N, C-alpha and C positions, 0 to 999 in steps of 0.2 A: 382702383375702384371706379366703377362706371358711374357717371354723373347723370342725374335725371334732368328732364326738361325744365322743371321749376328752378332747381338749383343752378342749372346752366344759365338760365335767363337772368337770375339775380346776380350771378357772378359777372356776366357781361354788362349789366347795368352799373355795377361798381367800377368796372374797368373803363367803360366808355362814357360815363355820365357827365364828365366835365368837358367833353368835346362839343363844338358848335354843330348843331344839326338836330334832327328829330329821331328819337329812339323809341321803338315800340317793342314790347315783350310778347312772345308767343303769338305772333301776328301772322294771319293767313297770307300765303304768297300767291294764291290763285289769281286774285285781282290784278297782280302786277305782271302777269304773263299774258301773251296773246292767245294761249291755249285756254286760259281761264281754269287751269288745273293746278293744284298744289296745296299741301297742308301748311301748318305754321312753322316759321323759323323760331329758334329760341329767342333771337333778337333781330330786329330789322332796323337798320340805321341808315338814315338819309343825311349824309354830311352836308354842311352848308358851304364848304369850300374844299378844294383839292387837298389842302394840307391836312384837313380833318380826316379825309378818306385815307390818306397815307398813314397817318398816326393810328387810326383804328385798325388797319391791317397789321401794322407793326406790333400793336398791343395784343391783338388776337393771336398772332404767331407766338409771341413771347409767353403767353399763358396757355398755349397748347390747344386753342379752340380752332375748330374747322371754320372756314370762312369762304365766301364766294361773292362775286359781283353780280348784280342784276341790273342791266340797262333798260332797254325797251321791253325786255321779256320775251322776245321772239327767239326761235331756234332752240328752245329749251323746254324740257319736260321735268317738272318737279314732282316727286312722289306724294301720294295722298297723306302719308304720315309726316310730311314736312321735311325740314332740314335741321339736324342737330348741331346748331352752331350759329354763326353770325352771317347774315346776308346784308350786303351794302347796296343801296340803290344810288344811282347817279342823277336822280330827278332834279336836284337843286344845282347841279354843276352845269350851268347854262351860259358860261362865259362866251363872249363873242367879240371879235375884233377884226376889222378889215384894213389892210394896208398894202399898197403897191401890188394889187391884184392877187393877194393871198388872204384867205380866210382862216383865222385861228378860232377854234371852237372847243368848248369844254366837253367832257365825256358824256354829259347828259343831253346835249343838243340833239333834237330829232333830225333824222336824215331828211325828212320832208322839207325842212327849212333849207338845208344845204342843196337839195335837188333843185330847188327853184332859184338858187344862186349860182348854178353852173355845174353842179355834180350830177348831171342828168342821168348818168348810167346807174344810179342807185334809186331812181324815182320809183316810188311805190313800196319800198322796203320799210316795214314798220319797226325800225330800230333806232338806236342812238349812236353817236359817234364812237363811244368806247367799245361797245359790242361789235359794231360794224368793222372797225379797224382790227379788232382782235380776231374775228373770223374771216376777214377780207370779204365782206359781204358784196354781193353783186347780182346782176341780172344777165340775161343772154347777151347784153351789149358790152359788158365789161365789169370790172370790180373797182371798189373804192381805192385800192392801192394805186390805181393809175393817176389819181389826183393828189396823192400824199406828198407833202414837202418835208414834214418831220412829224414825229410822234414823241410825246413825253410820257414815260411810264415809270412806275415804282419798281425799283430793284429789290431783291431779297434782303439786302443790307439796310434798307430803309431810305436810300438815297434816290433822287429822281434823276433819270438819264434821258437825254434827248437823242432819239434815233433818227438817222437819215434813211431814206427809202431803201438803199441797198443793205442796210443793217437790220431791216425788219423781218427778213425771212418770209416774205409774202409768197404764198402758193394758193392753189385753188381752195377756197374756203378755209384758209389756214394762215398762220403767221407765227413768228417767234413768240409773240405775246400770249398766244393760245397755248403753244407747246410748253412754255416755261411758267405759265400762270402769272404773267406780269400785268398788273392793273394799269390800263391806259387812263391817264388823267386828262389829256387834251391832245389835239392834233391840229396841224395846219394843212390847208389844201389850196391847190391852184385850180380854179374853175376852168372849164373849157366850153367852147360853143357846141351846141348840139341841137337835136330836134326839140319840138315843143313838149314840155313836161306834161301838159294836159293831154296831148295825144298819147304819150307813153302810159299815162294812168288809165286812159280809156282802153287801151290795148290790154293792160293788165287786168282790168275789171272784166273784160270779155273772156279771158282765158283762165282766170284763177278765182277760187271761191272766197272773194273778199268779204262776203256778208256773214260768214260763219267763223267762230274762233278756230284758229289753227296756228301752227308754228312755222308755216311756210313749207318748203320742200322737205320731206322726211329723209330722202336718200340723196347722196351725191350722184351726179351724172358720171357714168363710166368715162375714162379718158378717151376711149375709142368706141365707135359704134353708136347705136341708138341711145337716146336719153332714158333715164330711169322711168319717167312718166310713160314713155312709149312702150317700154317693156311691160310695165304693170297693166297698161291699157290693153295690150295685145292678149293678155291672159284673161281678159274680161273681169277684172277685179274691181272696176268702178262700182260703187254702191255697196261693196262688202262691208258688213257691220259687225261690231262686237260691242255689246252694251250701247252706249251713246257715242262711240267712236265710229267713224265711217270714212271709207276711202271716197274722196270727192268724185262726184259725177262730172265735174267740170275739168279737173286736173288730177290725174291718177297718182301723182307724187305728193298729194296733199292728204293728210288725215285731219278730219274736222271733228269738232266737239258739237254734238247736236243739242247740248244743254246740260247734261249731267254725266258726262264721260269722266271716268277715273283714269289715273295714270296706268293702271293695269290693263284697262281696255285698249289704250293706245299702244302699249308695249306688245300686247298679245296680237293685235291686228298688224302691227309693223313686222313682228316676227313671222307671222303667217305669210305676208306678202314677200318678205325676204326669202323664205324657204321656197315658195312657189317659183319665183323668178330664178333662183339658183338652180333648182332641180329641172325646170322645164325650158329655161333659156340658156343655162350654162353660164350665167353672169351673177356673181355674188356681190351684191350691192353693199356699199359702205354708208353708214348713217351720216347724214348731215345734221340731224337733230341731236342735241346734247342731252344725254340722260343723266340727271343728277341723282346720285346715290343718297339714300336716306340714312 
């Protein structure tokens, strides 16, 4: 029997109500994403500690509820109808410890803080540790995996495992954690010297539409040949608009929300761009943006 949003929300309240953290029912997700798009989740839970996050996932699985993590809310598009299940945010998981040149950070620590402490290759990425490690976030200078010492993640059996770098399956915008849906609880990093973060941020502001809501690059760059942005720009698609979703005039691989964009606007625009690049350039781009199913 199919369960409705109200019954699902009440059931999740009963299941999770004793865990430390903040639980909201039928709460809109748009404000928690960099796109500012997304309808309500049946339940939105912000655990107060990593153990509460792990226990919430174990309980949701045991009761057959869909669940997903939401860190900084970048690189994700949530449907207007919302998410029929449990969404967990890592906002309160801000643990931080430094020892012998290694930084240990909780899943909810912003990348901006780490960038200024030596993880300069992720400067300007609007994400958090958990999501960044999961998708191996990076810039043209490199990826977060280059700094990783270890990662702690929740296994399907409910136990927490510590992964060394060679066990993480890191690849371009990918990892074992993403492929197997293993929630990252915390990670340790070894900083490295690099250029001025302020200079990197100025460079980013000059080349990317940081003043408008977006999820970052929509498509992955092809492994060989020109970048996705170059291909889209070559076809003159900058400024193409569907509803309030628009291909950025500043960086063609960004789709921005002009204020009232819906998830369908973004999807329709991305599909049109994908088809044009495939037909006219012979390159079938892969999405870097995660599309959440409703």
